[in-house]
Every structure is written in C-alpha cells, then in structure tokens.
C-alpha positions, 0 to 999 in steps of 0.5 A: 587276107592282106599279106604283111610282109616282114623282116627282108635280111639287107646285104653283107656288111664288110666285117669278117671273123674267121672261127677257128673250132678244134676238133679233138681226135676220137669225134672224126675217126683221128682226123684234128682237122679245124672247123673253119667259119666265116662271121660276118656280120650284117646290121646286127643280123650274123652271116654264118658260113661253113668251110669245111667239108662233112666232119663225121660225127658219132652217135649212140641211140637206144630206143626207151619206148614205143608207142603204136601199131597194136590191137588197143584202142588207146594204140591202134595209130599206124601213121607216124610224122612231124606234122602228127606228134608232138610234146609239152613241157612237162613230157606228154606225148601227142599222137594225131590218128587223121583217118580217126578223128583224134588225138591220144594223150600219154605221159612220157613213160607211154601210159594212157591220159586221154582221148581228145576229138572223134568224128563230127561236125560239133564242138571238138568234133573234127571232119578231116584233121590235117596238123597236130600243135600243143603249148608248152601247159599244154593246150592244144590245138588242129587243123582242121581243113574239112571245118576250115576250122583249129580245134581245140583243148585245154590241158585237162580236156575241155574243148575250146571255141573254134578258131577259123583256118587262113583260107590260104593256109597250103597243108603241113605241119603247123608249130605253137610259140610263145607268139602264138601259130605259125603255119604254111600259108600259099598265094598265087605268088609265093609260099610264106610262112605266117604267126596267127594270133588270135582275132588277127591277120597273119604275120609272115616271116618269111615268104619263097615266090613261087616256081612257074605252074601248070595246070595238071590233067592225070588222065591215071586217078583222075584228077585235075590240079589247077597251079603245080609247080614243077617236082623239086621246085624250091620251098620253105621247109623251116622248124620251132622251139620257144620263139625261135624260129629256123627256114631253109630256103632251097634250093641252097643251104641256106638256115635262116635263125628268125628270134622273137620275129625278126631276123638273127642269124643267116646259116650257110653250108658251101656244097654244090647242089644236084641236078635234078633228072627225069628218073630222080622225079619219077623216083621221088614219087616211089609207085605213083602220086598218093591223092587224099580226096579229103570229104570222101575219106579216100586216096587214089595213086597218079602214075608217075611217069604223068605226073613227071611229062604234065608236071615237069622238074625243077632244074636241082634238087633241093637242099634240105630235107629236114630241120629239128630244134633240140632243146638245148638249141643244136640243129639238126638239118637232115638234107634233101634225098630221093627214095632211098639214098642216105640222107646225111644229119649236119648239125650245128650249135647254137651261134649256127656254126657247124658241128659235122655230120651224122653216119649213115641211118642215123635217126631223125628227130620228128619231136623232142621232149624236154630232157632232150630224148627224141621222138622217131619214126619207125618203122617195125618188122610188119612194116608199121609206122611206130612212135619211137622214145630214144636217148641220144648220145653224141661225141662232138667238138 
C-alpha cells in the first residue's frame, strides 16, 4: 500500500487576536468572568488556544427511547459502542450485532425496519464483523476482518459487491463522509487516519509516529504479540461528520479540524498532562486484558500485572479519550480517564472556542440524530448495555 501523507501544518504566524467571550450569570454558577481565546492565523490555519480554567455548564437530558437488552430477535443485542452504532439522514438507527453477524435497522421511533446480514462467507454474509458505517442516504458498510472486506447494502437492503479492506486496517471505528470512508490504518512506523475512496489507494489525512514497540508473550492467557506499544502511548482519536474530520493528537490537548481534506483549524487547551504509573496502567486493564480470537469466536483474559510488566507504559496519560461532532457543529471532547475516575466533557463552538465543561456524570454521545438528539450507551439495572436516545438542553454562553 502506498501511503500518501497530506496537509502538514506550518509554523504559527505572528498575527494574534484576543477574543473575549462574555459569560452570563446563571450559566456558570454565578461567575461572570470572561473566557479568553487566543486566535493565531498561520497560512490560513486558525490556531485557537483557550486559556480559561474549566467553566461549569448546565445540562438537562431526558431519555426518550431505549433499544436492546430484550428477548426479541430484533433487540437481543447487548453490546453498544460508537463503532457499532450509526444513523442516516432520515434519523434511522443502525446497530451492528457483531456476535450475531447482522445489522438491525430501526426508525427514529424505535420500530424495527429490517435485518441485514447473517453468518457465512457468501454475498451479504459476515464472518467477523468489526465496525459499522452508514451514509446519509442509508447505504450501509460493515468492516469484516474475517473476509478482509467491506460488506455493504443499499438503503433498501439489497446486497452490494464487496470492497477489499486495506491490509493496514488496525481495528476501530469507521466513518462515512461524502468523500468516502475514513478508517484507522497502521504500518511499521505510524498510526494513520486514511480516506478510502472507491477503486483508489488510501489517502492519509493525519499520522502519528509509533512509540517504541516490543514483543509480549503472556503465559497467563497463552498469547504472543509482536510490536506492542506501551500502555497509554499516544494515539489518534478522531470523529467525522459531513465533510469535517476532527483528530486529537494525544498525549497533548490538540484537536486538528479538517474540512474537505484541508486543515483549517487547530484547537488547544493548556491543561497539564497526568503522569502515568504502574497502578494506573493496571487499573486501565480492569480485571484483565480481554483478547478476542476472531476465527474461533472466543475470548481469553490476560493477567493485568503480567501485561503491564511486559508491555510497560508511557510517561503520561492521553488527554483526549473520545470525540463527537454534533449536527450544529458543536464539538464534544471527553477527556481520557482510567477505570471509574470522572470523565470531564468539554464543549467547543463551531469556531473552536471553548464553551465550558459539563457536570460530572453527563452523558457522552456515541452518535447524533439529525434533530440534535444524542445516542448514548447506558447500562441498565441488570448490567446490560442498551442504546438510549436522549434529548439535550444546554445552558451555555
């Protein structure tokens, strides 16, 4: 595969604009202190650096629909994540059941519309589905690492010809844009976020060099891995909506915004990174590192202490854990945390200026409906994950 690197960011130019955003009382627990953002122009790229402390926001959110966790064939799914949930321009909901080899389609009221796929190696069948992407017009793609292919359907459920999956696909979510599919790739030198067009070579939008890798042999689960980076190593965290792609360059709080494939803005917050430790590295693995064995359809659990001892850990935790880009161009940023630690959620306006931080326990969207309602993965009283649609009302500057 030929990697085509594009759009490097130049040095920051001298032009500087100080922007003061007034904060009304009632939005910040009575505080009227203004947020300041330093906006620097560099060859047409805006560098937006927010220099305020965390500004508390108020959020009201009500659940209006919950799917999954039931005994019916249509709602028997129980694993919900950003990589397995998508929507289209009409507000239909798509859920990939990776362990049942199918995609369930619902309308915006939760009424089941159709089921796509089944287990097998033929057209429209799935062997090891991993990620889901849906176009605004309702075309569906499933990344099948067993077939090494993109399996697709039309809006009406007709099977489309398979498309080859790039050999460098490294796992994780895929996202549709009008330009094509974005997906993570990895080679021996770097992590890449690449645009996959029909019948074309992948075009890399952003790259991040790999940390020093090592081989890991784990007796606790009988697994061997080559080229493993240390725990907490910098990574590319990203999201896409329409023709906009946002990439977080961990471990720093830097968010690069691309429009139509061109870098237009870099958003930054001056927050100090959190030093890593052996205790935090173990906590990040929970009770054990779970490894799926795709072709065998089973999972093994590796001892976290053994993993940390062999794999090591980076000196700092990443700053950004997840990103979401709303239909109104508001950017949601969930900061990276370990285990059950609180996960602050920062919001930025369409120009990249910091709006504020949501209260602890606020829902973080794994997707959006066209009307602005959010999709959230929530665990019910039986410890089953469900897909929940919520309204959102935000009091903001």
